[in-house]
N, CA, C and O of each residue as an XYZ file, in Angstrom:
672
protein
N      24.606     -7.085     28.879
C      25.575     -6.337     27.872
C      24.182     -5.213     27.915
O      23.063     -5.675     27.692
N      24.349     -3.821     28.198
C      23.168     -2.654     27.972
C      24.010     -2.260     26.663
O      25.227     -2.380     26.523
N      22.926     -1.680     25.586
C      22.886     -0.912     24.461
C      22.096      0.330     24.617
O      21.059      0.017     25.203
N      22.119      1.841     24.308
C      21.468      2.266     24.805
C      20.099      2.744     25.449
O      19.084      3.288     25.014
N      20.796      2.026     27.415
C      19.952      1.844     28.512
C      19.243      0.615     28.029
O      18.375      0.231     28.814
N      19.342      0.113     27.268
C      18.600     -0.971     27.183
C      19.461     -2.857     27.092
O      20.423     -3.292     26.460
N      18.403     -3.535     28.152
C      19.719     -4.638     28.287
C      19.218     -5.607     26.989
O      18.049     -5.866     26.705
N      20.143     -5.958     26.453
C      20.049     -6.595     24.948
C      19.556     -8.268     25.533
O      18.745     -9.071     25.071
N      20.473     -8.321     26.758
C      19.417    -10.296     26.976
C      18.472    -10.139     27.232
O      17.771    -10.954     26.633
N      17.656     -9.226     28.112
C      16.553     -8.993     28.153
C      15.657     -8.729     26.704
O      14.448     -8.945     26.617
N      16.293     -8.353     25.887
C      15.663     -8.077     24.840
C      15.415     -9.136     23.508
O      14.574     -9.158     22.609
N      16.659    -10.052     23.876
C      17.005    -11.649     23.118
C      16.348    -12.273     23.789
O      16.010    -13.171     23.019
N      15.853    -12.489     24.783
C      15.344    -13.429     25.682
C      13.688    -13.087     26.076
O      12.684    -13.531     25.520
N      13.777    -12.226     27.129
C      12.040    -12.043     27.502
C      11.510    -12.013     25.871
O      10.946    -12.957     25.317
N      11.883    -10.488     25.146
C      10.928    -10.138     24.547
C      10.840    -10.306     23.413
O       9.840     -9.976     22.776
N      12.209    -11.043     22.734
C      11.870    -12.256     21.692
C      10.833    -13.310     21.901
O      10.499    -13.847     20.844
N      10.187    -13.788     23.047
C       9.621    -14.589     23.659
C       8.567    -14.541     23.102
O       7.769    -15.117     22.363
N       8.946    -13.100     24.057
C       6.938    -12.722     24.221
C       6.885    -12.473     23.049
O       5.680    -12.381     22.812
N       7.673    -12.227     21.753
C       6.624    -11.593     20.111
C       6.901    -13.340     19.495
O       5.932    -13.852     18.935
N       7.775    -13.910     19.577
C       7.302    -15.499     19.243
C       5.992    -16.151     19.515
O       5.310    -16.703     18.652
N       5.588    -16.014     21.199
C       4.684    -16.488     20.964
C       3.137    -15.499     20.384
O       2.065    -16.061     20.159
N       3.314    -14.263     20.257
C       2.176    -13.625     19.209
C       2.194    -13.236     17.766
O       1.323    -12.606     17.166
N       3.217    -13.664     17.344
C       3.612    -14.285     15.780
C       4.100    -15.763     15.413
O       4.249    -16.154     14.256
N       4.360    -16.637     16.719
C       4.108    -17.898     16.073
C       5.081    -18.161     15.479
O       5.174    -19.343     15.150
N       6.113    -17.314     15.114
C       6.919    -17.493     14.493
C       8.284    -16.430     14.636
O       8.349    -15.201     14.663
N       9.654    -17.836     14.735
C      10.928    -17.325     15.601
C      11.443    -15.951     14.651
O      12.098    -14.983     15.038
N      10.801    -16.291     13.029
C      11.969    -15.611     12.377
C      10.734    -14.279     11.790
O      11.211    -13.488     10.976
N       9.342    -14.075     12.165
C       9.097    -12.875     12.265
C       9.355    -12.257     13.341
O       9.645    -11.068     13.210
N       9.342    -12.706     14.417
C       9.332    -12.167     15.618
C      10.661    -11.444     15.882
O      10.762    -10.367     16.469
N      11.908    -12.344     15.253
C      13.130    -11.325     15.086
C      13.240     -9.977     14.362
O      13.722     -8.895     14.698
N      12.435    -10.555     12.904
C      12.192     -9.196     12.181
C      11.456     -7.903     12.857
O      11.714     -6.699     12.864
N      10.195     -8.883     13.544
C      10.070     -6.985     14.719
C      10.855     -6.757     15.573
O      11.017     -5.556     15.789
N      11.584     -7.616     16.329
C      12.402     -6.953     17.637
C      13.057     -6.184     16.830
O      12.711     -5.008     16.941
N      14.152     -6.443     15.788
C      15.506     -5.661     14.774
C      14.619     -4.477     14.959
O      14.809     -3.583     15.784
N      13.118     -4.595     13.671
C      12.730     -3.349     13.419
C      12.807     -2.710     14.491
O      13.684     -1.847     14.510
N      11.864     -2.895     15.879
C      11.954     -2.459     16.827
C      13.079     -1.410     17.625
O      13.079     -0.281     18.115
N      14.176     -2.732     17.387
C      15.202     -2.204     17.780
C      15.832     -1.056     16.976
O      16.535     -0.284     17.628
N      15.725     -0.881     15.986
C      15.898      0.427     14.584
C      15.447      1.508     14.801
O      16.180      2.491     14.691
N      14.076      1.642     15.182
C      12.815      2.547     15.728
C      13.314      3.638     16.931
O      13.304      4.858     17.094
N      13.862      2.142     17.846
C      14.233      3.076     18.651
C      15.163      3.824     19.008
O      15.140      4.689     19.883
N      16.280      3.404     18.120
C      17.720      3.795     17.518
C      17.548      5.259     17.298
O      18.152      6.231     17.750
N      16.446      5.119     16.387
C      16.227      6.566     15.398
C      15.414      7.403     16.081
O      15.428      8.615     15.863
N      14.814      6.975     16.760
C      14.230      7.884     18.161
C      15.272      9.157     18.895
O      16.287      9.187     19.590
N      14.332     10.135     18.268
C      15.386     11.242     19.414
C      14.431     11.463     20.817
O      13.222     11.239     20.878
N      15.394     12.017     22.046
C      14.433     11.942     23.101
C      15.912     13.223     23.547
O      17.138     13.271     23.451
N      14.722     14.114     24.069
C      15.664     15.510     24.665
C      16.458     15.126     26.027
O      17.369     15.718     26.607
N      15.604     13.610     26.399
C      16.139     13.432     27.795
C      16.416     12.077     28.188
O      15.341     11.480     28.132
N      17.330     11.301     28.558
C      17.055     10.124     28.429
C      16.118      9.350     29.242
O      15.513      9.939     30.138
N      15.906      8.006     29.027
C      14.572      7.536     29.719
C      14.568      7.174     30.839
O      15.440      6.767     31.607
N      13.622      7.325     30.899
C      13.763      6.344     32.911
C      13.541      5.111     32.512
O      14.528      4.507     32.933
N      12.669      4.133     31.803
C      12.621      2.558     31.642
C      12.426      2.603     30.417
O      11.396      2.975     29.855
N      13.767      2.086     29.761
C      14.316      2.026     28.175
C      13.533      0.739     27.636
O      12.820      0.699     26.633
N      13.865     -0.457     28.653
C      12.902     -1.468     28.062
C      11.062     -1.628     27.975
O      10.387     -2.295     27.191
N      10.724     -0.918     28.872
C       9.432     -0.436     28.580
C       9.231     -0.062     27.266
O       8.461     -0.628     26.490
N      10.012      1.010     26.988
C       9.685      1.755     25.877
C       9.779      1.079     24.555
O       9.104      1.279     23.545
N      10.788      0.205     24.769
C      11.198     -0.885     23.095
C      10.178     -1.373     23.552
O       9.632     -1.783     22.528
N       9.583     -1.601     24.307
C       8.400     -3.556     24.625
C       7.417     -2.610     23.688
O       7.189     -3.055     22.563
N       6.684     -1.072     24.124
C       5.923     -0.615     23.735
C       6.314     -0.398     21.882
O       5.512     -0.636     20.979
N       7.601      0.054     21.720
C       7.641     -0.007     19.722
C       7.883     -1.337     19.534
O       8.287     -1.644     18.413
N       7.747     -2.168     20.303
C       7.573     -3.299     19.625
C       6.350     -3.740     19.159
O       6.014     -4.301     18.116
N       5.603     -3.280     20.387
C       4.070     -3.523     20.154
C       3.380     -3.399     19.066
O       2.634     -4.142     18.428
N       3.961     -1.740     18.902
C       3.402     -1.058     17.365
C       4.208     -1.617     16.797
O       3.563     -2.660     16.694
N       5.370     -1.897     16.174
C       5.694     -2.627     15.172
C       5.162     -4.217     14.863
O       4.853     -4.670     13.762
N       5.154     -4.751     15.851
C       4.222     -5.945     15.516
C       2.789     -5.606     14.710
O       2.318     -6.223     13.754
N       2.335     -4.623     15.286
C       1.277     -4.128     14.840
C       1.006     -4.262     13.368
O       0.334     -4.943     12.593
N       2.084     -3.020     13.373
C       2.414     -2.713     11.684
C       2.675     -3.647     10.711
O       2.375     -3.510      9.525
N       3.332     -4.768     11.287
C       3.479     -6.365     10.900
C       2.347     -6.944     10.289
O       2.355     -7.376      9.136
N       1.038     -6.964     11.305
C       0.293     -7.509     11.183
C      -0.845     -6.932     10.393
O      -1.723     -7.741     10.090
N      -1.029     -5.453      9.926
C      -1.772     -4.945      9.260
C      -1.146     -5.053      7.465
O      -1.737     -5.071      6.385
N      -0.290     -5.084      7.692
C       0.195     -5.346      6.417
C       0.284     -6.547      5.853
O       0.458     -6.581      4.634
N       0.168     -8.005      6.734
C      -0.047     -9.202      6.292
C      -0.965     -8.961      6.533
O      -0.820     -9.652      7.542
N      -2.444     -8.420      6.678
C      -3.660     -8.630      6.577
C      -4.148     -8.846      5.119
O      -4.994     -9.568      4.592
N      -3.058     -7.709      4.594
C      -3.726     -7.133      3.247
C      -3.548     -8.409      2.550
O      -4.122     -8.087      1.509
N      -3.152     -9.704      2.338
C      -3.115    -10.412      1.944
C      -3.974    -11.967      2.517
O      -4.150    -12.246      3.703
N      -4.178    -12.362      1.966
C      -4.424    -13.861      2.265
C      -3.831    -15.310      1.401
O      -3.601    -15.655      0.242
N      -3.758    -15.914      2.891
C      -2.502    -17.432      1.735
C      -3.970    -18.268      0.979
O      -5.145    -18.520      1.242
N      -2.789    -18.492     -0.282
C      -3.636    -19.173     -1.506
C      -3.539    -20.765     -1.320
O      -2.509    -21.354     -0.992
N      -4.640    -21.297     -1.552
C      -4.669    -22.873     -1.318
C      -3.577    -23.161     -2.227
O      -3.168    -22.497     -3.179
N      -3.211    -24.182     -1.799
C      -2.485    -25.498     -2.521
C      -2.251    -25.915     -3.827
O      -1.181    -26.090     -4.410
N      -3.538    -26.068     -4.254
C      -3.754    -26.660     -5.859
C      -3.919    -25.173     -6.224
O      -4.217    -24.976     -7.402
N      -3.798    -24.219     -5.530
C      -3.934    -22.833     -6.822
C      -2.408    -22.883     -7.283
O      -2.122    -23.013     -8.473
N      -1.314    -22.758     -6.150
C       0.215    -22.704     -6.570
C       0.646    -23.664     -8.005
O       1.344    -23.299     -8.952
N      -0.053    -25.045     -7.786
C       0.082    -25.842     -8.446
C      -0.656    -25.247    -10.765
O      -0.778    -25.832    -11.841
N      -0.853    -23.982    -10.264
C      -1.110    -23.949    -11.501
C      -0.497    -22.504    -12.533
O      -0.778    -22.194    -13.691
N       0.395    -21.877    -11.555
C       1.399    -21.431    -12.316
C       0.346    -20.192    -13.019
O       0.297    -20.071    -14.243
N      -0.273    -19.522    -12.324
C      -1.217    -18.261    -12.263
C       0.029    -17.091    -12.127
O       1.214    -17.360    -12.323
N      -0.501    -15.701    -11.742
C       0.191    -14.452    -11.518
C       0.663    -14.411    -10.085
O       1.534    -13.713     -9.565
N      -0.200    -15.415     -9.534
C       0.152    -15.398     -7.869
C       0.805    -16.506     -7.313
O       0.942    -16.648     -6.098
N       1.180    -17.233     -8.086
C       2.288    -17.961     -7.785
C       3.345    -17.925     -6.328
O       3.886    -18.784     -5.632
N       3.281    -16.437     -6.336
C       3.449    -15.977     -4.755
C       3.347    -16.906     -3.806
O       4.269    -17.409     -3.164
N       2.443    -17.077     -3.745
C       1.408    -18.291     -2.758
C       0.457    -17.195     -1.873
O      -0.290    -17.488     -0.939
N       0.709    -15.828     -2.448
C      -0.270    -14.797     -1.984
C      -1.275    -14.112     -2.610
O      -1.016    -13.532     -3.664
N      -2.602    -14.070     -2.051
C      -3.529    -13.025     -2.944
C      -3.825    -12.017     -2.028
O      -3.682    -12.142     -0.811
N      -4.350    -10.742     -2.752
C      -4.691     -9.606     -1.973
C      -6.020     -9.833     -1.334
O      -6.821    -10.341     -2.118
N      -6.512     -9.592     -0.078
C      -7.173    -10.177      1.088
C      -8.923     -9.541     -0.021
O      -8.936     -8.803     -1.006
N      -9.858    -10.061      0.536
C     -11.023     -9.837      0.615
C     -11.748     -8.155      0.906
O     -12.906     -7.871      0.599
N     -10.892     -7.318      1.470
C     -11.219     -6.485      2.498
C     -10.553     -5.351      1.150
O     -11.100     -4.248      1.139
N      -9.667     -5.533      0.286
C      -8.556     -5.002     -0.254
C      -8.475     -5.038     -1.467
O      -7.876     -4.199     -2.140
N      -9.296     -6.390     -2.066
C     -10.291     -6.508     -3.262
C     -11.343     -6.022     -3.345
O     -11.961     -6.212     -4.392
N     -11.848     -5.348     -2.464
C     -13.729     -4.571     -2.432
C     -12.588     -3.170     -2.619
O     -12.099     -2.644     -3.619
N     -12.504     -2.982     -1.625
C     -11.939     -1.541     -1.540
C     -11.274     -1.187     -3.267
O     -11.261      0.016     -3.529
N     -10.797     -2.047     -4.292
C      -9.942     -1.781     -5.708
C     -11.073     -1.342     -6.346
O     -11.198     -0.229     -6.857
N     -12.389     -2.725     -6.304
C     -13.436     -2.849     -7.139
C     -14.416     -1.563     -6.568
O     -15.312     -1.347     -7.383
N     -14.490     -0.508     -5.191
C     -15.198      0.534     -5.464
C     -14.417      2.042     -5.505
O     -15.025      3.112     -5.470
N     -13.218      1.929     -5.571
C     -12.423      2.977     -6.302
C     -12.222      3.154     -7.916
O     -11.964      4.175     -8.554
N     -12.430      1.801     -8.360
C     -12.901      1.181    -10.217
C     -13.957      1.914    -10.571
O     -13.961      2.621    -11.580
N     -15.463      1.739     -9.329
C     -16.584      1.911    -10.025
C     -16.999      2.956     -9.543
O     -18.175      3.243     -9.769
N     -16.192      3.846     -8.741
C     -15.999      5.793     -8.375
C     -15.658      6.290     -9.431
O     -16.413      7.130     -9.923
N     -14.507      5.962    -10.072
C     -14.018      6.397    -11.713
C     -14.732      5.995    -12.661
O     -14.534      6.715    -13.640
N     -15.447      5.222    -12.856
C     -16.124      4.677    -14.063
C     -17.793      6.160    -14.145
O     -18.149      6.966    -15.005
N     -18.268      5.820    -12.863
C     -19.164      7.255    -12.680
C     -18.431      8.701    -12.812
O     -18.859      9.805    -13.148
N     -17.501      8.366    -12.521
C     -16.616      9.884    -13.210
C     -16.729     10.405    -14.700
O     -17.171     11.369    -15.324
N     -15.795      8.704    -14.996
C     -15.763      9.206    -16.378
C     -16.922      9.067    -17.428
O     -16.625      9.256    -18.608
N     -18.505      8.681    -17.027
C     -19.489      8.172    -17.762
C     -20.134      9.777    -17.775
O     -20.998     10.197    -18.545
N     -19.423     10.550    -16.656
C     -20.082     11.892    -16.647
C     -19.582     13.082    -17.825
O     -20.118     14.120    -18.213
N     -18.424     12.468    -18.148
C     -17.500     13.244    -18.988
C     -18.528     13.578    -20.681
O     -19.332     12.740    -21.090
N     -18.315     14.657    -21.286
C     -19.107     14.256    -22.752
C     -17.876     13.083    -23.387
O     -16.707     12.854    -23.078
N     -18.810     12.520    -24.405
C     -18.653     11.411    -25.470
C     -17.220     11.804    -25.483
O     -16.386     11.187    -24.820
N     -16.879     12.982    -26.347
C     -15.774     12.840    -27.378
C     -14.048     12.760    -25.798
O     -13.091     12.018    -25.576
N     -14.575     13.871    -25.259
C     -13.588     13.588    -23.600
C     -13.064     12.072    -23.268
O     -11.945     11.566    -23.180
N     -14.093     11.700    -23.159
C     -13.815      9.824    -22.890
C     -13.728      8.877    -23.424
O     -13.682      7.702    -23.060
N     -13.681      9.749    -25.075
C     -12.990      8.599    -26.159
C     -11.357      9.063    -25.502
O     -10.626      8.287    -24.887
N     -11.154      9.992    -25.705
C      -9.845     10.717    -26.301
C      -9.298     10.133    -24.702
O      -8.084      9.973    -24.579
N      -9.735      9.983    -24.121
C      -8.805      9.698    -22.338
C      -8.700      8.203    -22.577
O      -7.708      7.654    -22.097
N      -9.529      7.499    -23.211
C      -9.701      5.990    -23.038
C      -8.893      6.062    -24.257
O      -9.081      4.991    -24.835
N      -8.335      6.566    -24.729
C      -7.539      6.051    -26.068
C      -6.263      6.502    -25.284
O      -5.501      5.577    -25.003
N      -5.908      7.691    -24.900
C      -4.629      7.752    -24.515
C      -4.007      7.445    -22.860
O      -2.815      7.473    -22.557
N      -4.921      7.213    -22.117
C      -4.863      7.005    -20.639
C      -4.829      5.525    -21.033
O      -3.908      5.121    -20.323
N      -5.294      4.407    -21.771
C      -5.554      2.833    -21.638
C      -5.446      2.374    -22.535
O      -5.283      1.154    -22.529
N      -5.478      3.120    -23.836
C      -4.570      1.984    -24.908
C      -3.116      2.976    -25.303
O      -2.738      2.934    -26.474
N      -2.358      3.825    -24.333
C      -1.694      4.068    -24.697
C      -1.315      4.995    -26.320
O      -0.178      4.742    -26.717
N      -1.928      5.752    -27.018
C      -1.966      6.140    -27.976
C      -1.347      7.305    -28.127
O      -1.305      7.836    -27.017
N      -0.718      8.142    -29.135
C      -0.090      9.318    -28.969
C      -1.472     10.791    -29.047
O      -2.701     10.819    -28.976
N      -0.856     11.370    -29.147
C      -2.328     12.311    -29.490
C      -1.666     12.581    -30.812
O      -2.524     13.383    -31.179
N      -0.852     12.552    -31.786
C      -1.093     12.797    -33.344
C      -1.935     11.581    -33.861
O      -2.621     11.538    -34.883
N      -1.703     10.485    -32.813
C      -2.593      8.807    -33.128
C      -4.348      9.187    -33.120
O      -5.301      9.126    -33.897
N      -4.054      9.608    -31.699
C      -5.578      9.604    -31.447
C      -6.781     11.004    -32.634
O      -7.995     11.100    -32.810
N      -5.584     11.790    -33.143
C      -6.574     13.074    -34.048
C      -6.040     12.238    -34.847
O      -7.062     11.570    -34.691
N      -5.444     11.635    -35.539
C      -5.912     11.001    -37.012
C      -7.244      9.742    -36.655
O      -8.289      9.620    -37.295
N      -6.868      9.033    -35.622
C      -8.155      7.795    -35.616
C      -9.466      8.672    -35.310
O     -10.497      8.269    -35.848
N      -9.540      9.688    -34.603
C     -10.798     10.426    -34.671
C     -11.301     11.398    -35.403
O     -12.395     11.951    -35.288
N     -10.007     11.680    -36.559
C      -9.960     12.942    -37.546
C     -10.536     14.494    -37.261
O     -11.218     15.228    -37.975
N      -9.952     14.694    -35.855
C     -10.090     16.165    -35.157
C      -8.303     16.207    -34.877
O      -7.539     15.251    -34.742
N      -8.000     17.701    -34.854
C      -7.060     18.435    -34.528
C      -6.346     17.794    -33.122
O      -6.701     17.327    -32.040
N      -5.070     18.096    -33.892
C      -4.264     17.893    -31.986
C      -4.228     18.705    -31.234
O      -3.749     18.461    -30.127
N      -4.765     20.099    -31.577
C      -5.361     20.442    -30.596
C      -6.688     20.401    -29.907
O      -7.049     20.940    -28.861
N      -7.183     19.800    -30.561
C      -8.863     19.736    -30.119
C      -8.431     18.249    -29.114
O      -9.219     17.951    -28.217
N      -7.437     17.561    -29.281
C      -6.928     16.464    -28.233
C      -6.154     16.944    -26.891
O      -6.212     16.481    -25.752
N      -5.630     17.711    -27.263
C      -5.066     18.483    -26.291
C      -6.749     19.228    -25.291
O      -6.939     19.107    -24.081
N      -7.418     19.731    -26.004
C      -8.517     20.476    -24.775
C      -8.960     19.402    -24.246
O      -9.129     19.299    -23.031
N      -9.328     18.005    -25.500
C     -10.157     17.294    -24.540
C      -9.545     16.302    -23.387
O     -10.314     15.884    -22.521
N      -8.222     15.940    -23.375
C      -7.615     15.207    -22.428
C      -7.497     16.535    -21.279
O      -7.483     16.144    -20.112
N      -7.425     17.827    -21.441
C      -7.608     18.857    -19.956
C      -8.349     19.076    -19.681
O      -8.432     19.734    -18.645
N      -9.617     18.650    -20.481
C     -10.957     18.799    -20.049
C     -11.452     17.270    -19.202
O     -12.351     17.244    -18.361
N     -10.651     16.063    -19.642
C     -11.044     15.339    -18.829
C     -10.558     15.234    -17.513
O     -11.200     14.861    -16.531
N      -9.182     15.648    -17.566
C      -8.083     15.399    -16.509
C      -8.793     16.591    -15.598
O      -8.941     16.067    -14.495
N      -9.357     18.093    -15.534
C      -9.617     19.107    -14.804
C     -10.891     17.977    -14.020
O     -10.835     18.063    -12.794
N     -11.946     17.011    -14.515
C     -13.255     17.007    -13.751
C     -12.600     15.682    -13.429
O     -13.386     15.180    -12.626
N     -11.733     14.945    -13.582
C     -11.248     13.948    -12.814
C     -10.328     14.446    -11.188
O     -10.467     13.781    -10.162
N      -9.545     15.542    -11.249
C      -9.478     16.052    -10.172
C     -10.460     16.770     -9.236
O     -10.330     17.072     -8.050
N     -11.195     16.908     -9.853
C     -12.095     17.775     -9.267
C     -12.906     17.131     -8.521
O     -13.341     17.645     -7.490
N     -13.347     15.550     -9.019
C     -14.025     14.594     -8.350
C     -13.478     14.023     -7.358
O     -14.102     13.621     -6.376
N     -11.362     13.866     -7.640
C     -11.035     13.325     -6.946
C     -11.041     14.085     -5.361
O     -11.207     13.503     -4.289
N     -10.814     15.516     -5.573
C     -10.963     16.282     -4.429
C     -12.134     16.791     -4.167
O     -11.975     17.876     -3.608
N     -13.362     16.498     -4.317
C     -14.862     16.207     -3.609
C     -14.938     14.725     -2.587
O     -15.572     14.411     -1.580
N     -14.093     14.165     -3.319
C     -13.989     12.962     -2.961
C     -13.311     12.374     -1.598
O     -13.753     11.377     -1.027
N     -11.924     13.290     -1.049
C     -11.450     12.818     -0.033
C     -11.546     13.763      0.486
O     -11.554     14.862     -0.067
N     -11.676     13.479      2.122
C     -11.276     13.969      3.081
C     -11.365     15.404      3.641
O     -10.839     15.680      4.719
């Protein structure tokens, strides 16, 4: 049985078996195979492929790598933690690398905010963290709404400049 030049018996036999060995889970292997078949069907080729099975194997390998990378961002939660009823009751926690990345980003943001003038920092905090309106901030700090807008613009421009400097 052929589909777009691919022997589906081979795909659901040999290729699925190979993916099952690599993932150690038949359901994950089926997900990878189905995603690979979708990518194969959606790809455009100016000429018919000489070896569509080999191409599908390469696509499946790439899809498998994508699945592994996506899953590696999370770590399994120990059984005793699942009984606590905490926010991570889904059974997965962010990986240590992901948490470190978030921590480093927060530290960089804190350094940028520390460089702002005190009033800009205060206005930014009230607006973005405590979700106060400009009128509430003006009333709370005893300044005009126009000054609140100016302080917010200054803070946002400084944050944008810092972000542009940090990105390659």
